[in-house]
C-alpha beads as a LAMMPS data file, in Angstrom:
LAMMPS data file: protein, C-alpha beads

383 atoms
382 bonds

1 atom types
1 bond types

-500.0 500.0 xlo xhi
-500.0 500.0 ylo yhi
-500.0 500.0 zlo zhi

Masses

1 110.0

Atoms # bond

1 1 1 -10.869 18.915 -57.338
2 1 1 -7.844 16.990 -58.584
3 1 1 -8.616 13.678 -60.162
4 1 1 -6.858 10.724 -58.505
5 1 1 -6.264 7.661 -60.717
6 1 1 -8.688 4.868 -59.745
7 1 1 -5.956 2.394 -58.900
8 1 1 -4.141 4.907 -56.656
9 1 1 -7.415 5.871 -54.995
10 1 1 -8.270 2.241 -54.230
11 1 1 -4.755 1.659 -52.851
12 1 1 -5.008 4.677 -50.553
13 1 1 -8.405 3.601 -49.279
14 1 1 -7.164 0.066 -48.682
15 1 1 -4.077 1.189 -46.757
16 1 1 -6.057 3.646 -44.641
17 1 1 -8.674 0.988 -43.908
18 1 1 -5.935 -1.431 -42.876
19 1 1 -4.457 1.205 -40.547
20 1 1 -7.892 1.783 -38.989
21 1 1 -8.390 -1.963 -38.438
22 1 1 -4.940 -2.379 -36.864
23 1 1 -5.405 0.630 -34.561
24 1 1 -8.899 -0.523 -33.631
25 1 1 -7.803 -4.067 -32.735
26 1 1 -4.806 -2.780 -30.782
27 1 1 -6.964 -0.263 -28.918
28 1 1 -9.469 -3.009 -28.100
29 1 1 -6.653 -5.086 -26.574
30 1 1 -5.033 -2.197 -24.678
31 1 1 -8.095 -0.319 -23.412
32 1 1 -8.894 -2.700 -20.476
33 1 1 -5.323 -2.388 -19.172
34 1 1 -5.378 1.347 -19.725
35 1 1 -8.704 1.614 -17.887
36 1 1 -7.321 -0.277 -14.871
37 1 1 -4.135 1.805 -14.964
38 1 1 -6.116 5.047 -15.043
39 1 1 -8.224 3.954 -12.050
40 1 1 -5.123 2.995 -10.061
41 1 1 -3.496 6.332 -10.844
42 1 1 -6.702 8.095 -9.793
43 1 1 -6.855 6.394 -6.357
44 1 1 -3.108 6.099 -5.666
45 1 1 -3.339 8.541 -2.739
46 1 1 -6.196 6.615 -1.095
47 1 1 -4.774 3.345 0.343
48 1 1 -8.207 1.926 1.183
49 1 1 -9.582 2.438 -2.324
50 1 1 -6.314 1.294 -3.890
51 1 1 -6.518 -1.958 -1.934
52 1 1 -10.151 -2.484 -2.937
53 1 1 -9.292 -2.093 -6.624
54 1 1 -6.606 -4.738 -6.357
55 1 1 -8.650 -7.092 -4.180
56 1 1 -11.323 -7.149 -6.875
57 1 1 -8.812 -8.927 -9.121
58 1 1 -6.778 -10.908 -6.584
59 1 1 -9.291 -12.253 -4.051
60 1 1 -11.716 -15.118 -4.646
61 1 1 -12.979 -18.272 -2.916
62 1 1 -9.890 -20.341 -3.745
63 1 1 -7.575 -17.674 -2.352
64 1 1 -9.695 -17.288 0.788
65 1 1 -9.662 -21.019 1.558
66 1 1 -5.935 -21.310 0.852
67 1 1 -5.014 -18.393 3.108
68 1 1 -7.320 -19.413 5.964
69 1 1 -5.947 -22.963 5.899
70 1 1 -2.380 -21.636 5.889
71 1 1 -3.072 -19.304 8.836
72 1 1 -4.553 -22.170 10.862
73 1 1 -1.552 -24.392 10.103
74 1 1 0.745 -21.625 11.330
75 1 1 -1.309 -21.297 14.535
76 1 1 -2.374 -17.756 13.679
77 1 1 -6.144 -17.683 14.288
78 1 1 -6.113 -13.879 14.242
79 1 1 -5.004 -13.900 10.587
80 1 1 -7.479 -16.655 9.748
81 1 1 -10.288 -14.593 11.280
82 1 1 -9.113 -11.563 9.309
83 1 1 -9.455 -13.541 6.058
84 1 1 -12.907 -14.726 7.108
85 1 1 -13.994 -11.113 7.624
86 1 1 -12.515 -10.154 4.256
87 1 1 -14.367 -13.013 2.557
88 1 1 -17.646 -12.001 4.164
89 1 1 -17.154 -8.366 3.149
90 1 1 -16.595 -9.408 -0.495
91 1 1 -19.374 -12.025 -0.545
92 1 1 -16.844 -14.829 -1.027
93 1 1 -18.246 -18.163 0.237
94 1 1 -16.398 -20.049 2.998
95 1 1 -17.504 -23.500 4.111
96 1 1 -19.226 -23.911 7.476
97 1 1 -16.606 -26.471 8.526
98 1 1 -13.764 -24.037 7.919
99 1 1 -15.613 -21.267 9.767
100 1 1 -16.080 -23.587 12.751
101 1 1 -12.370 -24.401 12.802
102 1 1 -11.517 -20.693 12.814
103 1 1 -13.961 -20.008 15.648
104 1 1 -12.510 -22.871 17.703
105 1 1 -8.936 -21.691 17.176
106 1 1 -9.901 -18.127 18.038
107 1 1 -11.701 -19.185 21.213
108 1 1 -8.726 -21.266 22.320
109 1 1 -6.333 -18.358 21.782
110 1 1 -8.679 -16.028 23.684
111 1 1 -9.042 -18.286 26.718
112 1 1 -8.217 -16.877 30.158
113 1 1 -5.251 -19.210 30.591
114 1 1 -3.729 -18.211 27.251
115 1 1 -4.287 -14.521 27.979
116 1 1 -2.689 -14.804 31.408
117 1 1 0.318 -16.531 29.917
118 1 1 0.631 -13.927 27.165
119 1 1 0.327 -11.069 29.652
120 1 1 3.051 -12.517 31.855
121 1 1 5.309 -13.196 28.892
122 1 1 4.904 -9.631 27.657
123 1 1 5.544 -8.198 31.124
124 1 1 8.724 -10.194 31.678
125 1 1 10.272 -10.349 28.209
126 1 1 8.889 -7.160 26.663
127 1 1 8.235 -8.993 23.378
128 1 1 4.479 -8.904 22.665
129 1 1 2.832 -10.737 19.778
130 1 1 -0.836 -10.219 20.676
131 1 1 -3.038 -7.826 22.627
132 1 1 -2.602 -9.609 25.961
133 1 1 1.189 -9.732 25.772
134 1 1 1.265 -6.116 24.581
135 1 1 -0.772 -5.191 27.645
136 1 1 1.836 -6.890 29.834
137 1 1 4.673 -5.102 28.037
138 1 1 2.852 -1.761 28.244
139 1 1 2.299 -2.202 31.981
140 1 1 5.988 -2.854 32.444
141 1 1 6.901 0.233 30.410
142 1 1 4.307 2.485 32.057
143 1 1 5.788 1.578 35.437
144 1 1 9.238 2.281 33.957
145 1 1 10.346 -1.263 34.728
146 1 1 10.303 -2.400 31.093
147 1 1 12.138 0.580 29.644
148 1 1 14.761 0.519 32.406
149 1 1 15.241 -3.223 31.867
150 1 1 15.854 -2.737 28.147
151 1 1 17.962 0.389 28.563
152 1 1 20.184 -1.125 31.267
153 1 1 20.644 -4.310 29.224
154 1 1 21.617 -2.497 26.006
155 1 1 23.646 0.120 27.882
156 1 1 25.574 -2.621 29.657
157 1 1 26.344 -4.319 26.352
158 1 1 27.563 -1.030 24.917
159 1 1 29.744 -0.290 27.942
160 1 1 31.343 -3.728 27.752
161 1 1 31.993 -3.376 24.022
162 1 1 29.268 -5.874 23.135
163 1 1 26.762 -5.780 20.302
164 1 1 24.241 -3.273 21.671
165 1 1 21.058 -2.310 19.849
166 1 1 21.225 1.487 19.831
167 1 1 17.681 1.747 18.508
168 1 1 16.289 -0.170 21.507
169 1 1 18.491 1.925 23.775
170 1 1 17.201 5.184 22.300
171 1 1 13.541 4.105 22.346
172 1 1 13.901 2.974 25.953
173 1 1 15.424 6.324 26.875
174 1 1 12.543 8.227 25.248
175 1 1 10.085 5.880 26.945
176 1 1 11.609 6.528 30.367
177 1 1 11.552 10.279 29.784
178 1 1 7.926 10.530 28.667
179 1 1 6.695 8.078 31.310
180 1 1 8.164 10.271 34.025
181 1 1 5.119 12.547 33.953
182 1 1 6.240 14.741 31.061
183 1 1 4.225 13.416 28.131
184 1 1 0.902 14.923 29.237
185 1 1 2.226 18.468 28.887
186 1 1 3.587 17.709 25.411
187 1 1 0.331 16.391 24.039
188 1 1 1.563 12.804 23.836
189 1 1 -1.474 10.687 24.582
190 1 1 -1.477 7.291 26.250
191 1 1 -2.176 5.460 22.941
192 1 1 0.923 7.029 21.403
193 1 1 2.910 6.062 24.516
194 1 1 1.687 2.481 24.187
195 1 1 2.557 2.586 20.481
196 1 1 6.145 3.528 21.395
197 1 1 6.254 0.275 23.345
198 1 1 4.936 -1.535 20.276
199 1 1 7.629 0.003 18.029
200 1 1 10.288 -1.133 20.475
201 1 1 8.779 -4.614 20.611
202 1 1 8.656 -4.749 16.807
203 1 1 12.377 -4.063 16.758
204 1 1 12.980 -6.932 19.166
205 1 1 10.989 -9.558 17.297
206 1 1 12.133 -8.531 13.830
207 1 1 8.891 -6.906 12.705
208 1 1 10.570 -3.535 12.123
209 1 1 11.904 -3.343 8.590
210 1 1 15.485 -2.275 7.917
211 1 1 14.571 0.985 6.206
212 1 1 12.006 1.872 8.853
213 1 1 14.603 1.169 11.557
214 1 1 16.975 3.577 9.812
215 1 1 14.264 6.259 9.748
216 1 1 13.513 5.774 13.452
217 1 1 17.228 5.967 14.244
218 1 1 17.459 9.305 12.419
219 1 1 14.491 10.577 14.419
220 1 1 16.224 9.597 17.656
221 1 1 19.549 11.270 16.878
222 1 1 18.259 14.743 17.607
223 1 1 16.394 13.673 20.723
224 1 1 18.789 11.265 22.433
225 1 1 22.405 11.848 23.360
226 1 1 23.548 8.226 23.222
227 1 1 26.839 8.880 24.996
228 1 1 25.179 10.810 27.817
229 1 1 22.490 8.130 28.032
230 1 1 25.075 5.381 28.347
231 1 1 26.843 7.282 31.127
232 1 1 23.536 7.831 32.900
233 1 1 22.697 4.151 32.740
234 1 1 26.080 3.227 34.170
235 1 1 24.819 4.394 37.566
236 1 1 21.298 3.027 37.168
237 1 1 19.780 -0.365 37.784
238 1 1 16.417 -2.066 38.015
239 1 1 16.579 -1.798 41.800
240 1 1 17.065 1.990 41.686
241 1 1 14.417 3.170 39.151
242 1 1 14.159 6.722 40.488
243 1 1 17.870 7.281 39.922
244 1 1 17.594 5.835 36.418
245 1 1 14.705 8.138 35.530
246 1 1 16.496 11.259 36.727
247 1 1 19.695 10.297 34.903
248 1 1 17.968 9.444 31.615
249 1 1 15.862 12.612 31.513
250 1 1 19.048 14.625 31.315
251 1 1 20.137 12.741 28.197
252 1 1 16.784 12.791 26.360
253 1 1 15.160 15.855 24.773
254 1 1 11.751 14.553 23.849
255 1 1 10.632 17.912 22.443
256 1 1 12.943 17.117 19.511
257 1 1 11.304 13.763 18.765
258 1 1 8.311 15.032 16.770
259 1 1 8.936 12.644 13.865
260 1 1 9.035 9.688 16.226
261 1 1 5.803 10.709 17.905
262 1 1 4.033 11.124 14.560
263 1 1 5.040 7.557 13.765
264 1 1 3.830 6.261 17.123
265 1 1 0.475 7.996 16.674
266 1 1 0.006 6.223 13.329
267 1 1 1.038 2.915 14.890
268 1 1 -1.478 3.554 17.660
269 1 1 -4.216 4.212 15.076
270 1 1 -3.501 0.890 13.382
271 1 1 -3.421 -0.963 16.703
272 1 1 -6.729 0.530 17.856
273 1 1 -8.542 -0.161 14.565
274 1 1 -7.047 -3.464 13.443
275 1 1 -5.183 -4.990 16.406
276 1 1 -1.658 -5.503 17.627
277 1 1 -0.658 -8.049 15.003
278 1 1 -1.838 -5.704 12.257
279 1 1 0.350 -2.954 13.712
280 1 1 3.325 -5.322 13.632
281 1 1 2.517 -6.283 10.040
282 1 1 2.276 -2.617 9.121
283 1 1 5.647 -1.806 10.682
284 1 1 7.222 -4.689 8.804
285 1 1 5.650 -3.505 5.560
286 1 1 6.503 0.189 5.925
287 1 1 9.817 1.597 4.742
288 1 1 9.318 5.078 6.173
289 1 1 6.941 6.894 8.531
290 1 1 4.640 8.142 5.762
291 1 1 4.087 4.506 4.749
292 1 1 2.814 3.875 8.266
293 1 1 0.443 6.810 7.869
294 1 1 -0.965 5.068 4.777
295 1 1 -1.301 1.805 6.736
296 1 1 -3.271 3.759 9.359
297 1 1 -5.654 5.036 6.671
298 1 1 -6.069 1.487 5.407
299 1 1 -6.780 0.201 8.929
300 1 1 -9.397 2.878 9.529
301 1 1 -11.327 1.598 6.507
302 1 1 -10.629 -2.144 6.680
303 1 1 -10.609 -2.677 10.461
304 1 1 -10.157 -6.353 11.314
305 1 1 -9.628 -7.167 7.623
306 1 1 -6.368 -5.206 7.547
307 1 1 -4.070 -8.168 8.248
308 1 1 -5.624 -10.188 5.449
309 1 1 -5.291 -7.286 3.009
310 1 1 -1.628 -6.754 3.920
311 1 1 -0.880 -10.493 3.721
312 1 1 -2.498 -10.779 0.304
313 1 1 -1.298 -7.570 -1.367
314 1 1 1.949 -6.748 0.453
315 1 1 3.099 -3.201 -0.306
316 1 1 0.438 -3.105 -2.985
317 1 1 -2.033 -2.563 -0.139
318 1 1 -0.700 0.956 0.430
319 1 1 1.284 1.884 -2.688
320 1 1 1.230 1.360 -6.421
321 1 1 3.433 -1.678 -6.990
322 1 1 3.668 -0.857 -10.684
323 1 1 5.439 2.409 -11.376
324 1 1 3.294 5.426 -12.073
325 1 1 5.278 5.939 -15.288
326 1 1 4.431 2.432 -16.495
327 1 1 0.743 2.924 -15.729
328 1 1 0.774 6.311 -17.441
329 1 1 2.314 4.685 -20.530
330 1 1 -0.627 2.273 -20.768
331 1 1 -2.997 5.238 -20.714
332 1 1 -0.876 7.108 -23.283
333 1 1 -0.708 4.118 -25.628
334 1 1 -4.469 3.654 -25.417
335 1 1 -5.037 7.335 -26.189
336 1 1 -2.664 7.185 -29.160
337 1 1 -4.289 4.043 -30.551
338 1 1 -7.784 5.472 -30.190
339 1 1 -6.615 8.672 -31.880
340 1 1 -5.016 6.603 -34.657
341 1 1 -8.224 4.595 -35.133
342 1 1 -10.417 7.693 -35.273
343 1 1 -7.996 9.503 -37.583
344 1 1 -7.704 6.511 -39.918
345 1 1 -11.471 6.028 -39.929
346 1 1 -11.949 9.712 -40.746
347 1 1 -9.432 9.421 -43.581
348 1 1 -11.210 6.333 -44.958
349 1 1 -14.556 8.170 -44.964
350 1 1 -13.000 11.196 -46.657
351 1 1 -11.251 9.118 -49.333
352 1 1 -14.336 7.003 -50.043
353 1 1 -16.433 10.162 -50.271
354 1 1 -13.856 11.762 -52.577
355 1 1 -13.788 8.636 -54.758
356 1 1 -17.577 8.620 -54.915
357 1 1 -17.716 12.306 -55.895
358 1 1 -15.068 11.803 -58.571
359 1 1 -16.980 8.895 -60.057
360 1 1 -20.213 10.915 -60.098
361 1 1 -18.394 13.777 -61.756
362 1 1 -16.969 11.419 -64.393
363 1 1 -20.434 9.949 -65.073
364 1 1 -21.952 13.397 -65.463
365 1 1 -19.135 14.394 -67.805
366 1 1 -19.555 11.247 -69.855
367 1 1 -23.328 11.785 -69.999
368 1 1 -22.856 15.378 -71.144
369 1 1 -20.477 14.277 -73.872
370 1 1 -22.907 11.578 -74.975
371 1 1 -25.711 14.131 -75.239
372 1 1 -23.505 16.471 -77.260
373 1 1 -22.245 13.772 -79.660
374 1 1 -25.282 13.748 -82.124
375 1 1 -25.213 17.534 -82.459
376 1 1 -21.527 17.568 -83.110
377 1 1 -21.903 14.801 -85.693
378 1 1 -24.690 16.727 -87.495
379 1 1 -22.653 19.916 -87.505
380 1 1 -19.697 18.076 -88.952
381 1 1 -21.920 16.591 -91.738
382 1 1 -23.248 19.998 -92.860
383 1 1 -19.779 21.331 -93.125

Bonds

1 1 1 2
2 1 2 3
3 1 3 4
4 1 4 5
5 1 5 6
6 1 6 7
7 1 7 8
8 1 8 9
9 1 9 10
10 1 10 11
11 1 11 12
12 1 12 13
13 1 13 14
14 1 14 15
15 1 15 16
16 1 16 17
17 1 17 18
18 1 18 19
19 1 19 20
20 1 20 21
21 1 21 22
22 1 22 23
23 1 23 24
24 1 24 25
25 1 25 26
26 1 26 27
27 1 27 28
28 1 28 29
29 1 29 30
30 1 30 31
31 1 31 32
32 1 32 33
33 1 33 34
34 1 34 35
35 1 35 36
36 1 36 37
37 1 37 38
38 1 38 39
39 1 39 40
40 1 40 41
41 1 41 42
42 1 42 43
43 1 43 44
44 1 44 45
45 1 45 46
46 1 46 47
47 1 47 48
48 1 48 49
49 1 49 50
50 1 50 51
51 1 51 52
52 1 52 53
53 1 53 54
54 1 54 55
55 1 55 56
56 1 56 57
57 1 57 58
58 1 58 59
59 1 59 60
60 1 60 61
61 1 61 62
62 1 62 63
63 1 63 64
64 1 64 65
65 1 65 66
66 1 66 67
67 1 67 68
68 1 68 69
69 1 69 70
70 1 70 71
71 1 71 72
72 1 72 73
73 1 73 74
74 1 74 75
75 1 75 76
76 1 76 77
77 1 77 78
78 1 78 79
79 1 79 80
80 1 80 81
81 1 81 82
82 1 82 83
83 1 83 84
84 1 84 85
85 1 85 86
86 1 86 87
87 1 87 88
88 1 88 89
89 1 89 90
90 1 90 91
91 1 91 92
92 1 92 93
93 1 93 94
94 1 94 95
95 1 95 96
96 1 96 97
97 1 97 98
98 1 98 99
99 1 99 100
100 1 100 101
101 1 101 102
102 1 102 103
103 1 103 104
104 1 104 105
105 1 105 106
106 1 106 107
107 1 107 108
108 1 108 109
109 1 109 110
110 1 110 111
111 1 111 112
112 1 112 113
113 1 113 114
114 1 114 115
115 1 115 116
116 1 116 117
117 1 117 118
118 1 118 119
119 1 119 120
120 1 120 121
121 1 121 122
122 1 122 123
123 1 123 124
124 1 124 125
125 1 125 126
126 1 126 127
127 1 127 128
128 1 128 129
129 1 129 130
130 1 130 131
131 1 131 132
132 1 132 133
133 1 133 134
134 1 134 135
135 1 135 136
136 1 136 137
137 1 137 138
138 1 138 139
139 1 139 140
140 1 140 141
141 1 141 142
142 1 142 143
143 1 143 144
144 1 144 145
145 1 145 146
146 1 146 147
147 1 147 148
148 1 148 149
149 1 149 150
150 1 150 151
151 1 151 152
152 1 152 153
153 1 153 154
154 1 154 155
155 1 155 156
156 1 156 157
157 1 157 158
158 1 158 159
159 1 159 160
160 1 160 161
161 1 161 162
162 1 162 163
163 1 163 164
164 1 164 165
165 1 165 166
166 1 166 167
167 1 167 168
168 1 168 169
169 1 169 170
170 1 170 171
171 1 171 172
172 1 172 173
173 1 173 174
174 1 174 175
175 1 175 176
176 1 176 177
177 1 177 178
178 1 178 179
179 1 179 180
180 1 180 181
181 1 181 182
182 1 182 183
183 1 183 184
184 1 184 185
185 1 185 186
186 1 186 187
187 1 187 188
188 1 188 189
189 1 189 190
190 1 190 191
191 1 191 192
192 1 192 193
193 1 193 194
194 1 194 195
195 1 195 196
196 1 196 197
197 1 197 198
198 1 198 199
199 1 199 200
200 1 200 201
201 1 201 202
202 1 202 203
203 1 203 204
204 1 204 205
205 1 205 206
206 1 206 207
207 1 207 208
208 1 208 209
209 1 209 210
210 1 210 211
211 1 211 212
212 1 212 213
213 1 213 214
214 1 214 215
215 1 215 216
216 1 216 217
217 1 217 218
218 1 218 219
219 1 219 220
220 1 220 221
221 1 221 222
222 1 222 223
223 1 223 224
224 1 224 225
225 1 225 226
226 1 226 227
227 1 227 228
228 1 228 229
229 1 229 230
230 1 230 231
231 1 231 232
232 1 232 233
233 1 233 234
234 1 234 235
235 1 235 236
236 1 236 237
237 1 237 238
238 1 238 239
239 1 239 240
240 1 240 241
241 1 241 242
242 1 242 243
243 1 243 244
244 1 244 245
245 1 245 246
246 1 246 247
247 1 247 248
248 1 248 249
249 1 249 250
250 1 250 251
251 1 251 252
252 1 252 253
253 1 253 254
254 1 254 255
255 1 255 256
256 1 256 257
257 1 257 258
258 1 258 259
259 1 259 260
260 1 260 261
261 1 261 262
262 1 262 263
263 1 263 264
264 1 264 265
265 1 265 266
266 1 266 267
267 1 267 268
268 1 268 269
269 1 269 270
270 1 270 271
271 1 271 272
272 1 272 273
273 1 273 274
274 1 274 275
275 1 275 276
276 1 276 277
277 1 277 278
278 1 278 279
279 1 279 280
280 1 280 281
281 1 281 282
282 1 282 283
283 1 283 284
284 1 284 285
285 1 285 286
286 1 286 287
287 1 287 288
288 1 288 289
289 1 289 290
290 1 290 291
291 1 291 292
292 1 292 293
293 1 293 294
294 1 294 295
295 1 295 296
296 1 296 297
297 1 297 298
298 1 298 299
299 1 299 300
300 1 300 301
301 1 301 302
302 1 302 303
303 1 303 304
304 1 304 305
305 1 305 306
306 1 306 307
307 1 307 308
308 1 308 309
309 1 309 310
310 1 310 311
311 1 311 312
312 1 312 313
313 1 313 314
314 1 314 315
315 1 315 316
316 1 316 317
317 1 317 318
318 1 318 319
319 1 319 320
320 1 320 321
321 1 321 322
322 1 322 323
323 1 323 324
324 1 324 325
325 1 325 326
326 1 326 327
327 1 327 328
328 1 328 329
329 1 329 330
330 1 330 331
331 1 331 332
332 1 332 333
333 1 333 334
334 1 334 335
335 1 335 336
336 1 336 337
337 1 337 338
338 1 338 339
339 1 339 340
340 1 340 341
341 1 341 342
342 1 342 343
343 1 343 344
344 1 344 345
345 1 345 346
346 1 346 347
347 1 347 348
348 1 348 349
349 1 349 350
350 1 350 351
351 1 351 352
352 1 352 353
353 1 353 354
354 1 354 355
355 1 355 356
356 1 356 357
357 1 357 358
358 1 358 359
359 1 359 360
360 1 360 361
361 1 361 362
362 1 362 363
363 1 363 364
364 1 364 365
365 1 365 366
366 1 366 367
367 1 367 368
368 1 368 369
369 1 369 370
370 1 370 371
371 1 371 372
372 1 372 373
373 1 373 374
374 1 374 375
375 1 375 376
376 1 376 377
377 1 377 378
378 1 378 379
379 1 379 380
380 1 380 381
381 1 381 382
382 1 382 383
């Protein structure tokens, strides 16, 4: 065993101890972030669990009261009720007075007069914003009236060189085609048909995001011949629905609209589990159809709380808002710091042990020399 000078040995031990302390303190600071990052990476493919992880940090009594008050000021009792349900699910207290205000606003919105007005508005304008108005819009579309109205309006604008919405035109054409008794044989259920109406309505009221609109347009290109559809609508009108249906069916190949129907099924799942407004919120949030599939998974778990979750977390409700690379770096840094701490601690123990063994060896050597000194002195005297 090589003997290390005492001063050098103490310096090495001191430096290694300092490295262990630095790595330990850094690891202590980083580990909570790394733990959260690892959990988020683990549940990134489960929107419901991902949302729960983030709600645990972002939702409390102050947030609940603030959001409920804001929803009531904006005359959105459905959103206020969604936040109440979220608060109850997370054991967040809400005052009795605020609960009473939400119940009153909800009852007023659900009154027969309000529902009748919403139904009529949806039937005439085709722009639903709640379940009653969506029912009116869906009735209009199921009787072809709504889709023909929209298709003739947009087709007329196109023919006159005006600013036509080709997405509305294409969705109306698909709606006319599948309503004409063909969707049953293609496995397109009534909820998906109603969801097609909701997608069209979302486009009208601005709830369909730009990127999602681009994805829907791509889905329609293979299924709808826009030029043929425009020509077909030139001879159609609201007073001659049978002629419009026959003409449009020639321009629409709904068997090529699989991507669109997958989207509408997901929209229908959200609408059935969380409500019409939640479906609109989801369409506004989603950039592409697979995002809507994640919103549907979230709605299946959260139910009526879905709107509150989306309002509070935004895209973080369905996707990691921080990049996976950034989260992975937190985990990597924590692992490196823990490794550095353990390695430095191991080195300190080894160096201290080595120093201790060297000192014991030196003491034994000194003791042996001390025991031999009288004999050597006597031998030297006799010589």
